[in-house]
C-alpha positions as CSV (number, residue, x, y, z in Angstrom):
1,M,-31.6,9.9,-53.7
2,R,-34.2,7.3,-52.7
3,I,-32.8,3.8,-52.5
4,G,-34.6,0.6,-51.7
5,V,-33.1,-2.6,-50.3
6,I,-34.1,-6.2,-51.2
7,G,-32.8,-8.7,-48.6
8,A,-32.6,-6.1,-45.8
9,A,-32.7,-8.7,-43.0
10,G,-29.6,-10.5,-44.1
11,K,-26.1,-10.0,-42.6
12,I,-24.9,-7.9,-45.5
13,G,-28.3,-6.4,-46.2
14,Q,-28.4,-4.9,-42.7
15,M,-25.1,-3.2,-43.3
16,R,-26.4,-1.9,-46.7
17,V,-29.4,-0.4,-45.0
18,R,-27.2,1.2,-42.4
19,T,-25.1,3.0,-45.0
20,I,-28.1,4.4,-46.7
21,L,-29.5,5.7,-43.4
22,D,-26.1,7.2,-42.4
23,R,-25.3,8.9,-45.7
24,P,-26.4,12.5,-46.2
25,G,-28.3,12.8,-49.4
26,T,-29.7,9.2,-49.5
27,T,-33.0,8.0,-48.1
28,L,-34.1,4.5,-47.4
29,A,-37.2,4.3,-49.7
30,A,-38.4,0.8,-48.9
31,V,-37.2,-2.6,-47.8
32,M,-38.2,-6.1,-48.9
33,D,-37.6,-9.5,-47.4
34,M,-39.0,-13.0,-47.3
35,T,-41.3,-12.4,-44.3
36,M,-43.1,-9.3,-43.2
37,D,-41.6,-9.6,-39.7
38,A,-38.1,-9.7,-41.1
39,A,-38.8,-6.8,-43.4
40,R,-40.4,-4.6,-40.7
41,A,-37.6,-5.4,-38.3
42,H,-35.0,-3.7,-40.6
43,A,-37.2,-1.0,-42.2
44,H,-36.3,1.8,-39.8
45,G,-39.7,3.3,-40.5
46,A,-39.5,2.9,-44.3
47,P,-42.3,0.9,-46.1
48,A,-41.7,-2.8,-45.7
49,F,-42.8,-5.5,-48.3
50,T,-42.6,-9.1,-49.2
51,D,-44.2,-8.6,-52.6
52,L,-41.8,-7.4,-55.4
53,A,-44.5,-5.5,-57.4
54,Q,-45.6,-3.5,-54.4
55,F,-42.0,-2.8,-53.4
56,L,-41.1,-1.6,-56.9
57,A,-44.3,0.6,-57.0
58,T,-42.8,2.7,-54.2
59,P,-41.2,5.9,-55.5
60,M,-37.4,5.3,-55.6
61,D,-34.3,5.9,-57.8
62,A,-32.3,2.8,-57.2
63,V,-32.3,-0.5,-55.4
64,V,-29.6,-2.5,-53.6
65,I,-30.1,-6.3,-54.1
66,S,-28.6,-8.2,-51.2
67,T,-29.9,-11.8,-51.8
68,P,-28.4,-15.2,-52.6
69,A,-27.1,-15.3,-56.2
70,H,-29.7,-17.9,-57.5
71,V,-32.7,-15.6,-56.9
72,R,-31.1,-12.4,-58.1
73,E,-31.8,-12.5,-61.8
74,P,-35.6,-11.8,-61.7
75,L,-35.1,-9.1,-59.1
76,C,-32.5,-7.3,-61.1
77,I,-34.5,-7.5,-64.3
78,A,-37.7,-6.3,-62.7
79,A,-35.9,-3.4,-61.1
80,F,-34.5,-2.4,-64.5
81,A,-37.9,-2.7,-66.1
82,A,-39.2,-0.3,-63.4
83,G,-36.6,2.2,-64.5
84,L,-34.3,1.8,-61.4
85,H,-30.5,1.6,-61.2
86,V,-29.2,-1.4,-59.4
87,L,-26.3,-2.2,-57.0
88,S,-26.1,-6.0,-56.7
89,E,-24.1,-8.2,-54.4
90,K,-21.5,-10.6,-55.8
91,P,-21.5,-12.9,-57.7
92,L,-24.0,-11.2,-60.0
93,A,-25.8,-14.5,-60.6
94,H,-25.2,-18.2,-60.3
95,S,-24.5,-18.7,-64.0
96,V,-22.9,-16.9,-66.9
97,A,-26.2,-17.0,-68.8
98,A,-28.2,-15.4,-66.0
99,S,-25.5,-12.7,-65.5
100,R,-25.6,-11.8,-69.2
101,R,-29.3,-11.5,-69.1
102,I,-29.0,-9.1,-66.2
103,L,-26.5,-7.0,-68.0
104,D,-28.6,-7.0,-71.2
105,A,-31.6,-5.7,-69.1
106,A,-29.5,-2.9,-67.7
107,M,-28.3,-1.9,-71.1
108,A,-31.8,-2.1,-72.6
109,A,-33.2,0.1,-69.8
110,K,-30.2,2.5,-70.0
111,R,-29.7,2.1,-66.3
112,H,-26.5,1.7,-64.2
113,L,-25.5,-1.7,-62.7
114,G,-23.0,-1.6,-59.9
115,A,-21.4,-4.7,-58.4
116,G,-20.7,-5.2,-54.8
117,F,-17.0,-5.8,-54.9
118,N,-16.4,-3.7,-51.8
119,M,-12.8,-5.0,-51.2
120,R,-11.7,-2.5,-53.8
121,Y,-12.2,0.0,-51.0
122,Y,-10.2,-1.9,-48.3
123,P,-7.2,0.4,-47.6
124,A,-4.6,-2.3,-48.3
125,F,-6.0,-3.0,-51.8
126,A,-6.7,0.6,-52.6
127,Y,-3.1,1.4,-51.8
128,V,-1.9,-1.3,-54.2
129,K,-4.0,0.2,-57.0
130,D,-2.7,3.7,-56.2
131,V,1.0,2.6,-56.2
132,M,0.6,1.0,-59.6
133,A,-1.0,4.1,-61.0
134,S,1.8,6.3,-59.5
135,G,4.5,4.5,-61.5
136,R,6.6,4.0,-58.3
137,I,7.3,0.3,-59.1
138,G,8.0,0.9,-62.7
139,E,6.6,-1.2,-65.6
140,I,4.3,-3.9,-64.3
141,D,5.6,-7.4,-65.0
142,H,3.1,-9.7,-63.2
143,I,0.7,-10.1,-60.4
144,R,0.1,-12.8,-57.7
145,I,-3.3,-13.0,-56.2
146,Y,-4.8,-15.2,-53.6
147,G,-8.1,-15.8,-51.6
148,G,-8.8,-18.6,-49.3
149,H,-10.4,-20.0,-46.1
150,E,-11.2,-23.3,-44.5
151,G,-14.2,-24.1,-46.7
152,L,-17.5,-25.7,-45.6
153,P,-17.2,-25.0,-41.9
154,K,-17.4,-21.2,-42.8
155,F,-20.9,-21.6,-44.2
156,A,-24.3,-21.4,-42.5
157,H,-26.5,-22.1,-45.5
158,D,-26.6,-24.6,-48.4
159,W,-26.9,-21.8,-51.0
160,E,-23.5,-20.6,-50.0
161,Y,-21.7,-23.6,-51.4
162,K,-23.9,-26.0,-53.4
163,A,-23.2,-25.4,-57.1
164,E,-26.8,-25.5,-58.3
165,V,-27.5,-22.4,-56.3
166,S,-24.1,-20.8,-55.6
167,G,-22.7,-21.2,-59.1
168,G,-19.7,-23.2,-57.9
169,G,-17.1,-23.4,-55.1
170,A,-14.1,-21.3,-54.1
171,L,-14.1,-19.4,-57.4
172,W,-17.6,-18.1,-56.7
173,D,-17.1,-17.5,-53.0
174,V,-13.8,-16.2,-51.5
175,G,-12.2,-16.2,-55.0
176,I,-14.8,-13.9,-56.7
177,H,-13.5,-10.9,-54.8
178,M,-9.9,-11.6,-55.9
179,T,-10.9,-12.4,-59.5
180,D,-12.4,-8.9,-59.6
181,M,-9.3,-7.5,-57.9
182,A,-7.1,-9.1,-60.6
183,R,-9.2,-7.4,-63.3
184,H,-9.3,-4.2,-61.4
185,L,-5.5,-4.1,-61.3
186,L,-4.8,-5.5,-64.8
187,G,-7.5,-3.4,-66.5
188,E,-9.1,-6.4,-68.2
189,I,-8.7,-10.2,-68.4
190,V,-9.0,-11.8,-71.9
191,S,-7.3,-15.2,-71.3
192,V,-7.9,-17.8,-68.6
193,Y,-5.8,-21.0,-68.2
194,G,-6.3,-23.1,-65.1
195,V,-7.0,-26.1,-63.0
196,A,-9.9,-26.8,-60.6
197,T,-10.2,-29.7,-58.2
198,E,-12.9,-31.2,-55.9
199,K,-10.7,-33.6,-53.9
200,V,-11.4,-32.5,-50.3
201,W,-15.0,-31.5,-49.6
202,K,-16.3,-33.4,-52.6
203,V,-19.3,-31.2,-53.3
204,P,-20.2,-31.8,-57.0
205,G,-19.5,-28.8,-59.1
206,S,-18.0,-26.8,-56.2
207,E,-14.3,-26.7,-56.5
208,D,-12.1,-26.8,-53.4
209,N,-9.2,-25.3,-55.2
210,A,-8.7,-23.3,-58.4
211,M,-5.3,-22.2,-59.8
212,A,-5.0,-20.1,-62.9
213,I,-3.1,-17.8,-65.1
214,F,-5.0,-14.7,-66.3
215,K,-3.7,-12.4,-69.0
216,S,-4.5,-8.8,-69.8
217,P,-4.9,-7.6,-73.4
218,S,-1.3,-6.4,-73.3
219,G,0.0,-9.8,-72.1
220,V,0.6,-8.9,-68.4
221,A,-0.2,-12.1,-66.4
222,A,-1.7,-12.7,-63.0
223,I,-1.1,-16.0,-61.1
224,Y,-4.3,-16.7,-59.2
225,Q,-5.5,-19.2,-56.5
226,A,-8.9,-19.5,-54.8
227,T,-9.1,-22.2,-52.1
228,W,-11.4,-23.8,-49.5
229,T,-8.5,-25.7,-48.0
230,D,-6.5,-22.9,-46.2
231,W,-6.4,-24.5,-42.8
232,K,-4.7,-21.4,-41.4
233,G,-7.9,-19.4,-41.9
234,Y,-9.2,-16.6,-44.0
235,K,-6.7,-14.6,-46.1
236,S,-6.8,-12.4,-49.3
237,A,-3.6,-11.0,-50.8
238,V,-2.2,-9.5,-53.9
239,E,1.4,-8.8,-54.9
240,V,2.3,-6.7,-57.9
241,Y,5.8,-6.9,-59.3
242,G,7.4,-4.2,-61.5
243,S,10.7,-3.3,-62.9
244,H,11.5,-1.0,-60.0
245,G,9.9,-2.8,-57.0
246,M,6.8,-4.5,-55.7
247,V,3.8,-3.8,-53.6
248,R,1.8,-6.1,-51.5
249,G,-1.7,-5.7,-50.0
250,A,-3.4,-8.3,-47.7
251,Y,-6.4,-8.8,-45.4
252,A,-6.9,-10.1,-42.7
253,P,-5.1,-8.5,-41.0
254,M,-5.0,-5.4,-43.1
255,E,-1.4,-4.7,-44.2
256,N,0.9,-3.4,-47.0
257,M,4.5,-3.7,-48.0
258,L,6.1,-1.5,-50.7
259,L,9.6,-2.2,-52.0
260,T,11.1,0.4,-54.4
261,M,14.5,0.8,-56.1
262,S,16.0,3.4,-58.5
263,E,16.9,0.7,-61.0
264,P,16.3,-3.1,-61.3
265,G,18.5,-4.8,-58.7
266,G,19.4,-1.5,-57.0
267,A,19.3,-0.6,-53.3
268,V,15.8,-1.3,-51.9
269,T,13.7,1.0,-49.8
270,T,11.0,-0.7,-47.8
271,R,7.8,0.7,-46.4
272,K,5.3,-1.2,-44.3
273,N,1.8,-0.3,-43.0
274,R,0.0,-2.6,-40.6
275,Y,-3.0,-0.4,-39.9
276,P,-3.0,-0.8,-36.1
277,G,-6.2,1.3,-35.8
278,I,-8.1,-1.2,-38.0
279,Q,-6.6,-4.2,-36.3
280,I,-7.5,-2.9,-32.8
281,R,-11.0,-1.9,-33.9
282,E,-11.7,-5.3,-35.4
283,K,-10.4,-7.0,-32.3
284,L,-12.6,-5.0,-30.0
285,K,-15.6,-5.0,-32.2
286,S,-15.8,-7.0,-35.4
287,W,-14.6,-7.4,-39.0
288,K,-18.0,-5.9,-39.8
289,T,-16.7,-2.5,-38.9
290,T,-14.2,-2.7,-41.8
291,A,-16.8,-4.1,-44.2
292,L,-19.3,-1.3,-43.2
293,L,-16.7,1.4,-44.0
294,S,-16.1,-0.2,-47.4
295,F,-19.9,-0.3,-48.1
296,Q,-20.1,3.4,-47.2
297,A,-17.4,4.2,-49.7
298,E,-19.0,2.0,-52.3
299,L,-22.4,3.7,-51.8
300,D,-20.8,7.1,-52.2
301,E,-19.4,5.9,-55.6
302,F,-22.6,4.3,-56.6
303,V,-24.3,7.6,-56.2
304,G,-21.5,9.2,-58.0
305,L,-21.9,6.8,-60.9
306,L,-25.6,7.7,-61.2
307,E,-24.6,11.4,-61.2
308,G,-22.3,10.8,-64.2
309,R,-18.8,10.6,-62.6
310,R,-16.2,8.5,-64.3
311,D,-13.2,8.7,-61.9
312,L,-14.4,5.9,-59.7
313,R,-13.3,2.6,-58.2
314,I,-16.7,1.0,-58.2
315,A,-17.2,-2.2,-60.1
316,D,-19.7,-1.9,-63.0
317,G,-21.8,-4.4,-64.8
318,H,-19.0,-5.5,-67.1
319,A,-16.8,-6.2,-64.0
320,A,-19.7,-8.2,-62.5
321,L,-20.1,-10.3,-65.7
322,R,-16.4,-10.8,-66.2
323,A,-15.9,-12.2,-62.6
324,V,-18.6,-14.8,-63.3
325,E,-17.3,-15.6,-66.7
326,I,-13.8,-16.3,-65.2
327,A,-15.4,-18.4,-62.4
328,A,-16.9,-20.6,-65.2
329,A,-13.8,-20.4,-67.4
330,V,-11.3,-22.0,-64.9
331,P,-13.2,-25.3,-64.7
332,E,-13.7,-25.3,-68.4
333,S,-10.0,-24.8,-69.0
334,S,-9.3,-27.6,-66.4
335,R,-11.6,-29.9,-68.4
336,T,-10.2,-29.2,-71.8
337,G,-6.6,-28.4,-70.9
338,Q,-6.8,-25.3,-73.1
339,P,-7.0,-21.6,-72.3
340,V,-10.4,-19.9,-72.5
341,T,-10.4,-16.6,-74.5
342,L,-12.8,-13.8,-73.4
343,A,-13.8,-10.6,-75.2
344,D,-12.3,-7.3,-74.1
345,L,-15.3,-5.7,-72.4
346,G,-13.8,-2.5,-71.1
347,P,-15.9,-0.2,-68.9
348,M,-19.7,-0.3,-69.1
349,R,-21.2,2.7,-70.8
350,V,-24.9,3.5,-70.2
């Protein structure tokens, strides 16, 4: 399978290129970036371009788009018009309207749209999903989900945090992964009731904190927070509570805890996994080693999606759109004091 990469010189784009090169059965068809020097430096012998039309004229089957959100819409739409499948970074775009136009283009072209929610493949979060599916913690009652870091000091570029290009604040940044994780675990989110504030960094339109309650079509609720004021540093975590126990997954560090009981209130069996191999590897090398492994797993499933497989973790176009809709819904709910109702999208079918 021939795959091109737009944004190949970026931090994430470089890892995307690496996964294509390393995977048997995929070929790096071409790369594109803002300057020819940047494109050629990360082309690994593949054709390099700065012009979109020339890039898309290169024979390929799919394209990975690893650019800032505010420039992604025309790239995605042009790729679909050229008959290509697309794997896009998150958030899909910097507005709900742009995200919907991208999804409409995918559907009109009858091409697959994958979303870069690679944390679905982090072992701690994959374990939570698998435990839920196994029934080991009984009937699911509710979920707690959290994503946070210290905010603006973490960013190197304006487009990462200014609302006119980023879409918003914590909800669109660290929170977007955990928004998707909530939907991934609940199955769907059709109601959003929340509060968003800008009291600390005071970037117009970019919330420092967002707290919300999400509901699935069956009424199962998730308690959610995304924050740019976690002074302890980066953390993402999810806890799922059922009638016969609970399971927790978190990063960083990567860790799980599973509590099970034979009946509500019965004797508790505890299991913990702290993934020492991952922690040592990250300490000696970098967090990028874990991200790279998740990108490899995501690429495998993106190829599987194009081959017609359905038994996959990969986030599709509906997941990409719903994450953006929720990022917009929390501030709207905060403004009106009312919940925002969303349609039940279900899986994307091409």
